[in-house]
C-alpha positions as CSV (number, residue, x, y, z in Angstrom):
1,M,-11.5,11.3,20.6
2,R,-14.2,10.5,23.2
3,E,-16.0,8.5,20.6
4,L,-12.9,6.6,19.7
5,R,-12.3,5.7,23.3
6,A,-15.8,4.5,23.7
7,L,-15.4,2.2,20.6
8,R,-12.1,0.7,21.9
9,P,-13.6,-2.2,24.0
10,V,-15.8,-3.3,21.1
11,L,-13.1,-3.1,18.4
12,P,-12.7,-7.0,18.2
13,I,-16.4,-7.4,17.6
14,L,-16.5,-4.7,14.9
15,A,-13.3,-6.2,13.3
16,G,-14.9,-9.7,13.3
17,V,-18.1,-8.5,11.7
18,A,-16.3,-6.4,9.2
19,V,-14.2,-9.3,8.0
20,A,-17.1,-11.6,7.8
21,L,-19.2,-9.2,5.9
22,S,-16.3,-8.4,3.5
23,I,-15.9,-12.2,2.6
24,V,-19.6,-12.8,2.4
25,M,-20.1,-9.9,0.0
26,G,-16.9,-10.4,-1.9
27,V,-17.7,-13.8,-2.9
28,R,-21.3,-13.4,-3.5
29,Q,-20.8,-10.3,-5.6
30,S,-18.1,-12.1,-7.7
31,L,-20.1,-15.1,-8.7
32,G,-21.3,-13.5,-12.0
33,L,-17.6,-13.6,-13.2
34,L,-18.0,-17.4,-13.3
35,M,-21.1,-17.4,-15.4
36,P,-19.6,-17.5,-19.0
37,P,-17.0,-20.3,-18.5
38,L,-19.3,-22.2,-16.0
39,T,-22.2,-22.4,-18.4
40,R,-20.0,-23.4,-21.2
41,D,-18.2,-26.1,-19.4
42,L,-21.3,-27.6,-17.8
43,G,-23.6,-27.2,-20.8
44,I,-26.2,-25.2,-19.0
45,S,-28.0,-22.0,-20.1
46,V,-27.7,-18.5,-18.7
47,S,-31.0,-18.8,-17.2
48,D,-30.0,-22.0,-15.4
49,F,-27.1,-20.1,-13.7
50,T,-29.3,-17.1,-13.0
51,L,-31.9,-19.4,-11.5
52,A,-29.3,-20.4,-8.9
53,I,-28.6,-16.8,-8.1
54,A,-32.3,-16.1,-8.0
55,V,-32.9,-19.0,-5.6
56,Q,-30.0,-17.8,-3.4
57,N,-31.5,-14.3,-3.2
58,L,-35.0,-15.7,-2.5
59,A,-33.8,-18.1,0.3
60,W,-31.7,-15.3,1.8
61,G,-34.8,-12.9,1.9
62,L,-37.3,-15.5,3.1
63,L,-35.0,-16.7,5.9
64,Q,-33.6,-13.3,6.9
65,S,-36.3,-12.5,9.4
66,I,-36.1,-15.9,10.9
67,A,-32.3,-15.7,11.4
68,G,-33.0,-12.2,13.1
69,A,-35.6,-13.7,15.5
70,L,-33.2,-16.6,16.4
71,V,-30.3,-14.2,17.4
72,V,-32.6,-12.9,20.1
73,R,-33.3,-16.4,21.4
74,I,-29.9,-18.1,20.9
75,G,-27.4,-15.3,20.2
76,F,-25.4,-13.9,17.2
77,R,-22.5,-16.2,17.5
78,P,-24.3,-19.6,16.9
79,V,-26.2,-18.2,14.0
80,M,-23.2,-16.6,12.4
81,L,-21.0,-19.8,12.8
82,V,-23.7,-21.9,11.2
83,G,-23.9,-19.5,8.4
84,A,-20.2,-19.6,7.9
85,V,-20.2,-23.4,7.7
86,L,-23.0,-23.4,5.2
87,Y,-21.3,-20.9,3.0
88,C,-18.3,-23.0,2.8
89,A,-20.5,-26.1,2.0
90,G,-22.2,-24.2,-0.8
91,L,-18.9,-23.3,-2.3
92,L,-17.8,-27.0,-2.1
93,S,-20.9,-28.0,-3.8
94,M,-20.2,-25.5,-6.6
95,A,-16.6,-26.7,-7.0
96,T,-17.7,-30.2,-7.4
97,A,-20.8,-29.7,-9.6
98,Q,-21.4,-31.7,-12.7
99,G,-24.6,-29.9,-13.8
100,R,-27.4,-27.6,-12.9
101,F,-28.4,-29.4,-9.7
102,G,-25.0,-28.9,-8.0
103,I,-24.9,-25.2,-8.9
104,I,-28.5,-24.5,-7.6
105,L,-27.8,-26.4,-4.5
106,G,-24.4,-24.6,-3.9
107,A,-24.8,-21.2,-5.3
108,G,-28.5,-21.1,-4.6
109,V,-29.8,-23.0,-1.5
110,L,-26.8,-23.4,0.7
111,I,-25.3,-19.9,0.1
112,G,-28.7,-18.4,0.3
113,I,-29.3,-19.8,3.8
114,A,-25.8,-18.8,4.8
115,L,-26.3,-15.2,3.7
116,A,-29.4,-15.0,5.9
117,C,-27.2,-15.9,8.9
118,T,-24.1,-13.7,8.1
119,A,-24.8,-10.9,5.6
120,S,-25.9,-7.2,6.0
121,A,-28.9,-7.5,8.2
122,I,-27.1,-9.7,10.8
123,S,-23.7,-8.0,10.5
124,L,-25.2,-4.5,10.9
125,A,-27.3,-5.6,13.8
126,V,-24.1,-6.7,15.6
127,A,-22.4,-3.3,14.7
128,A,-25.5,-1.3,15.9
129,R,-25.6,-3.2,19.2
130,A,-21.8,-2.7,19.8
131,S,-21.8,0.9,18.9
132,P,-22.6,4.0,21.1
133,A,-25.7,5.8,19.9
134,R,-23.8,9.0,19.1
135,S,-21.5,7.3,16.7
136,R,-23.7,4.4,15.4
137,S,-24.6,5.8,12.0
138,L,-20.9,6.4,11.0
139,V,-19.8,3.0,12.5
140,L,-22.7,1.3,10.4
141,G,-21.2,3.1,7.4
142,V,-17.6,1.9,8.1
143,V,-18.8,-1.8,8.6
144,T,-20.7,-1.7,5.4
145,A,-17.8,-0.3,3.6
146,A,-15.8,-3.3,4.7
147,G,-18.2,-5.4,2.6
148,S,-16.6,-3.7,-0.5
149,I,-13.1,-4.7,0.3
150,G,-14.0,-8.3,-0.6
151,P,-15.0,-7.8,-4.2
152,M,-12.3,-5.2,-4.7
153,V,-9.6,-7.7,-3.8
154,V,-11.1,-11.2,-4.6
155,A,-12.7,-10.4,-8.1
156,P,-9.4,-9.6,-10.1
157,I,-7.6,-12.7,-8.4
158,V,-10.5,-15.0,-9.2
159,Q,-10.9,-13.7,-12.7
160,T,-7.2,-14.5,-13.3
161,L,-7.3,-17.9,-11.9
162,S,-10.3,-18.7,-13.8
163,S,-8.8,-17.6,-17.0
164,E,-5.6,-19.6,-16.5
165,F,-6.9,-22.8,-14.7
166,G,-10.6,-22.8,-15.2
167,W,-13.7,-21.7,-13.2
168,R,-13.4,-24.5,-10.7
169,A,-10.0,-22.9,-9.6
170,G,-11.9,-19.6,-9.1
171,V,-14.5,-21.4,-6.8
172,I,-11.8,-23.1,-4.8
173,T,-10.3,-19.7,-4.2
174,F,-13.5,-18.5,-3.0
175,L,-13.7,-21.6,-0.5
176,V,-10.2,-20.9,0.8
177,V,-11.2,-17.2,1.5
178,G,-14.5,-18.3,3.0
179,L,-12.8,-20.5,5.8
180,A,-11.7,-17.2,7.3
181,M,-15.4,-16.5,8.1
182,L,-15.3,-19.0,11.0
183,P,-12.8,-17.0,13.3
184,A,-14.4,-13.8,12.2
185,A,-17.9,-14.9,13.1
186,W,-16.6,-16.2,16.5
187,F,-15.1,-12.8,17.4
188,A,-18.3,-11.0,16.1
189,G,-20.4,-13.2,18.5
190,R,-18.7,-11.4,21.4
191,V,-21.5,-9.0,21.0
192,D,-23.9,-11.6,22.8
193,K,-22.2,-10.5,26.2
194,I,-23.3,-6.9,25.7
195,V,-26.2,-6.1,28.0
196,L,-28.8,-3.9,26.3
197,P,-30.2,-0.9,28.3
198,G,-33.7,-1.1,29.6
199,P,-36.6,0.3,27.7
200,A,-36.6,4.1,27.4
201,A,-39.6,6.3,28.0
202,G,-42.2,5.6,25.4
203,E,-40.9,2.3,24.2
204,I,-43.0,-0.9,24.1
205,E,-41.9,-3.1,26.9
206,S,-43.2,-6.4,25.7
207,G,-40.6,-8.3,23.7
208,S,-42.6,-10.8,21.6
209,A,-41.7,-11.3,17.9
210,R,-45.4,-10.9,17.1
211,E,-45.6,-7.5,18.6
212,A,-42.4,-6.5,16.8
213,L,-43.9,-7.5,13.5
214,R,-47.2,-5.9,14.2
215,A,-45.4,-2.6,15.1
216,A,-43.4,-2.8,11.8
217,M,-46.4,-3.5,9.7
218,S,-48.4,-0.5,11.1
219,K,-45.8,2.1,10.5
220,P,-46.3,3.8,7.0
221,P,-42.6,5.1,6.7
222,F,-41.4,1.5,7.3
223,L,-43.8,0.1,4.6
224,V,-42.6,2.7,2.1
225,M,-38.9,2.1,2.9
226,A,-39.4,-1.7,2.6
227,A,-41.3,-1.4,-0.7
228,A,-38.6,0.8,-2.2
229,Y,-35.9,-1.6,-1.0
230,F,-37.2,-4.0,-3.7
231,V,-35.6,-1.8,-6.3
232,C,-32.3,-1.9,-4.5
233,G,-32.1,-5.6,-4.8
234,L,-33.3,-5.6,-8.4
235,Q,-30.6,-3.2,-9.5
236,L,-27.7,-4.5,-7.7
237,V,-28.2,-8.1,-8.5
238,F,-29.0,-7.3,-12.2
239,I,-25.6,-5.5,-12.4
240,T,-23.5,-8.1,-10.6
241,T,-25.1,-11.0,-12.4
242,H,-25.5,-9.7,-15.9
243,L,-22.8,-7.1,-16.5
244,P,-20.2,-9.6,-17.3
245,S,-22.4,-11.3,-19.9
246,Y,-23.3,-8.0,-21.3
247,L,-19.7,-7.0,-21.7
248,A,-18.9,-10.3,-23.4
249,I,-21.7,-9.6,-25.9
250,C,-20.0,-6.2,-26.6
251,G,-16.6,-7.8,-27.3
252,M,-15.0,-6.5,-24.2
253,D,-12.0,-8.2,-22.5
254,P,-13.2,-10.6,-19.8
255,M,-10.9,-9.0,-17.3
256,L,-12.8,-5.7,-17.7
257,S,-15.7,-7.3,-15.6
258,A,-13.4,-8.1,-12.8
259,E,-12.0,-4.6,-13.0
260,A,-15.5,-3.1,-12.9
261,L,-16.3,-5.1,-9.8
262,G,-13.0,-3.9,-8.3
263,V,-13.9,-0.3,-9.1
264,I,-17.4,-0.8,-7.6
265,G,-15.8,-2.1,-4.4
266,A,-13.3,0.9,-4.2
267,F,-15.9,3.4,-4.6
268,N,-18.4,1.7,-2.3
269,I,-15.9,2.1,0.5
270,V,-16.2,5.9,0.1
271,G,-19.9,5.8,-0.5
272,S,-20.7,3.6,2.5
273,I,-18.8,5.7,4.9
274,F,-20.1,9.0,3.4
275,F,-23.9,7.7,3.7
276,G,-23.3,6.4,7.2
277,W,-21.9,9.9,8.1
278,A,-24.8,11.8,6.2
279,G,-27.4,9.4,7.8
280,G,-26.4,10.8,11.3
281,R,-27.1,14.4,10.0
282,W,-29.9,14.4,7.5
283,S,-33.0,12.4,6.7
284,K,-32.2,8.9,6.0
285,Q,-35.3,8.4,4.1
286,A,-34.6,11.2,1.7
287,L,-31.0,9.9,1.3
288,L,-32.5,6.6,0.2
289,G,-34.7,8.1,-2.3
290,M,-31.7,10.1,-3.7
291,I,-29.7,6.9,-4.0
292,Y,-32.3,5.0,-5.9
293,T,-32.9,7.9,-8.3
294,A,-29.3,8.6,-8.9
295,R,-28.6,4.8,-9.6
296,S,-31.4,4.7,-12.1
297,L,-30.2,7.7,-14.0
298,G,-26.6,6.2,-14.0
299,L,-27.9,2.9,-15.6
300,L,-29.9,4.8,-18.1
301,V,-26.9,6.9,-19.4
302,Y,-24.6,3.8,-19.4
303,F,-26.9,1.5,-21.3
304,M,-27.9,4.2,-23.8
305,L,-24.3,4.8,-24.8
306,P,-22.0,2.3,-26.6
307,A,-20.0,0.1,-24.2
308,S,-16.4,0.9,-23.8
309,P,-13.8,0.3,-21.2
310,S,-13.8,3.9,-20.1
311,S,-17.5,4.2,-19.9
312,T,-17.8,0.8,-18.0
313,L,-15.3,1.9,-15.3
314,I,-16.9,5.3,-14.9
315,F,-20.3,3.5,-14.6
316,A,-18.8,1.2,-12.1
317,G,-17.4,4.1,-10.0
318,V,-20.8,5.9,-10.0
319,M,-22.6,2.6,-9.0
320,G,-20.0,1.9,-6.4
321,F,-20.4,5.2,-4.6
322,L,-24.3,4.5,-4.5
323,W,-23.9,0.6,-3.9
324,L,-24.3,-0.2,-0.2
325,G,-24.9,3.1,1.2
326,V,-28.4,2.0,1.6
327,G,-27.1,-0.4,4.4
328,P,-26.4,2.0,7.2
329,L,-29.5,4.1,6.2
330,I,-31.8,1.2,6.5
331,A,-30.2,-0.2,9.6
332,G,-30.2,3.2,11.3
333,S,-33.9,3.9,10.3
334,V,-35.0,0.5,11.8
335,V,-33.2,1.3,15.1
336,E,-34.7,4.8,15.2
337,M,-38.2,3.3,14.6
338,F,-38.1,0.3,16.9
339,G,-35.0,0.0,18.9
340,L,-32.2,-2.6,19.0
341,R,-33.6,-5.7,20.3
342,W,-35.6,-6.8,17.3
343,Q,-33.7,-4.9,14.7
344,A,-32.3,-7.9,12.8
345,M,-35.7,-9.4,12.5
346,I,-37.5,-6.2,11.4
347,Q,-34.7,-5.4,9.0
348,G,-35.1,-8.9,7.7
349,V,-38.8,-8.2,7.0
350,A,-37.7,-5.1,4.9
351,F,-34.9,-7.3,3.3
352,M,-37.5,-9.8,2.1
353,S,-38.7,-7.1,-0.3
354,H,-35.0,-6.5,-1.4
355,Q,-34.5,-10.1,-2.2
356,I,-37.7,-10.4,-4.2
357,G,-36.2,-7.7,-6.2
358,S,-32.9,-9.5,-6.3
359,F,-34.7,-12.7,-7.5
360,L,-36.2,-10.8,-10.4
361,G,-33.0,-9.0,-11.3
362,A,-31.2,-12.3,-11.6
363,F,-33.7,-14.7,-13.0
364,G,-35.9,-12.2,-14.9
365,G,-32.8,-10.7,-16.5
366,G,-31.7,-14.2,-17.7
367,I,-35.2,-15.2,-18.9
368,L,-35.4,-11.8,-21.0
369,F,-31.9,-12.4,-22.4
370,D,-32.6,-16.0,-23.3
371,S,-35.9,-15.0,-24.9
372,L,-34.9,-11.8,-26.7
373,G,-31.2,-12.3,-27.2
374,S,-30.4,-8.9,-25.7
375,Y,-30.6,-6.8,-22.4
376,D,-32.5,-3.9,-24.0
377,L,-35.9,-4.5,-22.4
378,A,-34.3,-5.7,-19.1
379,W,-32.4,-2.6,-18.4
380,R,-35.2,-0.3,-19.3
381,L,-37.5,-2.0,-16.8
382,V,-34.8,-1.7,-14.2
383,V,-34.4,2.0,-14.9
384,G,-38.2,2.7,-14.9
385,M,-38.8,0.9,-11.7
386,G,-35.8,2.5,-10.1
387,L,-37.0,6.1,-10.8
388,T,-40.5,5.3,-9.6
389,A,-39.2,3.8,-6.2
390,G,-36.8,6.7,-5.8
391,I,-39.4,9.4,-6.4
392,I,-41.9,7.7,-4.1
393,Q,-39.3,7.4,-1.4
394,L,-38.4,11.0,-1.6
395,L,-42.1,12.1,-1.5
396,F,-42.6,10.1,1.8
397,A,-39.4,11.3,3.2
398,L,-41.3,13.6,5.6
399,P,-41.2,13.7,9.5
400,W,-43.5,11.3,11.0
401,P,-45.1,11.4,14.5
402,R,-43.2,9.6,17.2
403,Q,-44.8,6.3,18.2
404,P,-43.8,3.9,21.0
405,R,-40.8,1.8,20.1
406,L,-40.0,-1.8,20.9
407,A,-37.9,-2.2,24.1
408,T,-34.1,-2.6,23.5
409,G,-33.8,-5.0,26.4
């Protein structure tokens, strides 16, 4: 009860960031539903569409640390509002696209920049700053879980509208939903008024971005965590981008893709809250290794068996539980290692690795499919790299000596 009372003054902030994250992730994770009808209508290839998604993830990753540094200088509210506007502009570009350029500009460049300003690293930095230390890990899990409500609700609606009225109707639906990001970002921006505590004993008092980066790049546990994060992006974007195409090849009903994304969203709510809670009690690094390993085994079993509606939905449930649980674990680890002030920027450095993996998961999967006519080699590579990263993360999930942290204020 004491923890709930402590959260009451910041509930508008947490609600705003949860809504923004839900919309951002709901739209982004549902874009793969549009690939089959969009590519047919515009006369572009699967690799053309996946190039746009790859550009999106690369822009997101490259700009994430810059957005994280900007929030220290100008605040979360301006950064998130600009991101919300760019997100809507990207969807408008998609809705009016006549070929590959419009899709790459909208789904790739504009939405990629917008994600750097609004998605998980920024959103979880807002939630971490607004939360008391005692309940921070659980709050990060709950906010991460909010990111699953979007795909769970939006995906089936968009799939239905796209089937009935065409893929452009689906994008317009995304745009209407995306407009709600503007007030959500405004409320989340109230976190700028929260004054961080002064540096604790042992923390580095200088507040330069260069020192923050130097501290991050000299800490082995952070480097291992960032490298393993590559596989997270590889696996998740491979699934969201290529699962609809894979199911179409297997002769499944197109609605099954939307149902699978909805199941992923539903189970991710449970998984994110669980891992947020677990991260407050056990080693966050070990939990990350367990997630990567379990995901890889789930992918292995699913692609080895013949595809069916039941196996697909079971697979979606398993992946959903393991989906964004990495979010509170990564964010919590960064706060533990370096403090709050530069969290968004340092988390952005790790996220760059994630997005390089996302680039390869989207574009590499498309290239392999166009070249070989199947996803066999692609899923084998995704499984192999995932098992390797998970095992390495587990091996390095050992206590490390305390080092000076960056000042939180």
